[in-house]
C-alpha positions as CSV (number, residue, x, y, z in Angstrom):
1,M,46.4,95.2,150.5
2,G,45.5,92.1,148.6
3,G,44.3,92.5,145.0
4,V,43.4,90.4,142.2
5,T,46.0,87.9,140.9
6,A,46.1,86.3,137.6
7,A,48.3,83.9,135.6
8,G,51.6,83.2,137.4
9,G,50.6,85.3,140.4
10,L,50.8,88.5,138.5
11,V,48.4,91.4,139.0
12,P,46.3,92.0,135.8
13,G,48.5,94.9,134.7
14,G,51.5,92.6,134.9
15,V,49.9,90.2,132.6
16,A,49.3,93.0,130.0
17,G,52.8,94.3,130.5
18,G,54.1,90.8,129.8
19,G,52.5,90.5,126.4
20,G,49.0,89.4,127.4
21,G,45.9,90.9,125.9
22,G,42.2,90.1,126.5
23,L,38.8,90.5,125.1
24,P,36.7,91.4,128.2
25,R,33.1,90.2,128.6
26,G,31.0,93.1,127.5
27,R,33.5,94.0,124.8
28,G,34.7,97.3,126.5
29,V,33.6,99.5,123.5
30,S,33.2,103.2,124.4
31,P,30.0,104.6,122.9
32,S,31.6,108.0,122.4
33,L,34.7,106.8,120.4
34,R,34.7,106.0,116.7
35,R,35.8,102.6,115.6
36,G,39.0,104.1,114.2
37,E,39.7,105.9,117.5
38,H,39.3,102.6,119.4
39,L,41.9,101.0,117.1
40,A,44.3,103.9,117.6
41,A,43.9,104.2,121.3
42,G,45.7,102.2,124.0
43,P,49.1,101.7,125.6
44,G,51.8,99.5,124.2
45,R,50.6,99.5,120.6
46,G,52.5,97.3,118.2
47,P,53.3,97.8,114.5
48,G,49.8,97.0,113.2
49,R,49.0,93.3,113.6
50,G,45.5,94.4,114.5
51,A,45.1,96.1,111.2
52,S,45.6,92.8,109.3
53,V,43.0,91.1,111.5
54,S,40.7,94.0,111.1
55,Q,40.9,93.5,107.4
56,L,39.5,89.9,107.7
57,S,36.1,91.4,107.6
58,P,36.1,93.8,104.6
59,R,32.7,95.4,105.4
60,R,34.2,96.9,108.5
61,A,36.5,99.3,106.7
62,D,33.6,101.6,105.9
63,R,32.6,101.6,109.5
64,L,35.8,103.3,110.9
65,P,34.0,106.7,111.5
66,T,31.1,105.0,113.2
67,L,30.6,105.6,116.9
68,G,30.9,102.6,119.3
69,N,27.2,102.7,120.2
70,R,26.2,102.5,116.5
71,L,28.1,99.2,115.9
72,S,26.2,95.9,116.1
73,G,27.2,93.4,118.8
74,G,29.2,91.5,116.2
75,E,31.0,94.6,115.0
76,Q,31.8,95.5,118.6
77,Q,33.2,92.1,119.2
78,M,35.4,92.2,116.1
79,L,36.5,95.7,117.1
80,A,37.5,94.4,120.6
81,V,39.6,91.6,119.0
82,A,41.3,94.0,116.6
83,R,42.0,96.4,119.4
84,A,43.6,93.7,121.5
85,L,45.7,92.5,118.5
86,A,46.8,96.1,117.6
87,R,49.3,95.6,120.5
88,E,52.2,93.2,120.1
89,I,50.7,90.6,122.4
90,K,51.8,87.0,122.8
91,L,48.7,85.7,124.5
92,L,45.0,86.5,123.7
93,L,42.3,85.7,126.2
94,L,38.8,85.6,124.8
95,D,36.0,85.6,127.5
96,E,32.7,84.4,126.0
97,P,33.5,85.7,122.5
98,Y,30.3,84.3,121.0
99,E,27.9,85.6,123.7
100,G,24.8,87.2,122.4
101,L,25.8,87.1,118.7
102,A,23.8,85.8,115.7
103,P,25.1,82.6,114.2
104,V,26.4,84.3,111.1
105,I,28.5,86.6,113.3
106,V,29.7,83.7,115.4
107,Q,31.0,82.2,112.1
108,E,32.8,85.5,111.3
109,I,34.4,85.5,114.8
110,E,35.4,81.9,114.4
111,A,37.1,82.8,111.1
112,I,39.0,85.6,112.8
113,V,40.1,83.2,115.7
114,A,41.2,80.7,113.1
115,E,43.3,83.4,111.4
116,I,44.8,84.4,114.7
117,K,45.8,80.7,115.2
118,T,47.7,80.7,111.9
119,L,49.7,83.7,113.2
120,G,51.0,81.4,115.9
121,M,49.5,83.4,118.8
122,T,48.5,81.5,121.9
123,T,44.8,82.0,122.5
124,I,42.7,81.0,125.5
125,I,38.9,80.8,124.9
126,V,36.5,80.7,127.8
127,E,33.3,79.8,126.2
128,Q,29.9,78.2,127.0
129,N,29.4,77.4,123.3
130,V,31.7,74.3,123.7
131,V,31.4,72.7,120.4
132,E,32.5,75.7,118.4
133,A,35.4,76.4,120.8
134,L,36.5,72.8,120.7
135,E,36.5,72.8,116.9
136,L,39.0,75.7,116.9
137,A,41.1,74.4,119.9
138,D,44.2,72.3,119.9
139,R,43.9,71.6,123.7
140,A,41.0,71.7,126.1
141,I,40.8,72.1,129.8
142,I,37.6,71.2,131.6
143,L,37.0,72.6,135.1
144,D,34.3,71.2,137.4
145,M,33.7,73.1,140.7
146,G,37.1,74.8,140.3
147,Q,38.9,71.5,139.8
148,M,40.6,70.5,136.6
149,V,39.0,67.2,135.4
150,F,40.5,67.1,131.9
151,N,43.6,68.6,130.3
152,G,44.4,67.2,126.9
153,P,43.8,67.4,123.1
154,A,40.5,69.0,122.2
155,Q,39.8,66.1,119.8
156,D,39.8,63.7,122.8
157,V,36.9,65.6,124.3
158,M,35.0,65.5,121.0
159,E,35.6,61.7,120.8
160,N,34.8,60.9,124.4
161,A,31.0,60.7,124.8
162,E,31.1,60.0,128.5
163,L,33.3,63.0,129.2
164,R,31.1,65.3,127.1
165,Q,27.9,64.0,128.8
166,E,29.2,64.2,132.3
167,Y,30.9,67.6,132.2
168,L,29.6,69.5,129.1
169,A,26.1,68.1,128.6
170,I,26.7,67.6,124.9
């Protein structure tokens, strides 16, 4: 049987087993689990890096007993990030982390991603909200019809009007 392959030809479980963690589209928050249960659940948990990231947004601490379906979209997104970081991962993949969120919550997510960056963790962001992602990024890769058309410093994308217009419409 075939199967899905990911980075380096590994099946997705192999990526996770190798220290990769992801924030799936749709957040993967169970409506029947409390926020604290989400943070405590899951295989391969590390010694608590997620707790420090969870503390970046203080108003979340009082929400630990809240069921997943009672959290706002932004709270669910932050929970998903904290859950991924609770494992000792080396690589974090964020798929559309700003999707459907209010601008104030996008700013909170950006602050968390900036904090993750200071931890030295490699983070890959797949995002339609290009400007915000580029402001956080060190490097950028632009794909067009499945082909890589740019791979270089994010700042180069911000400074190249022709590249932005042709591939990013900004």
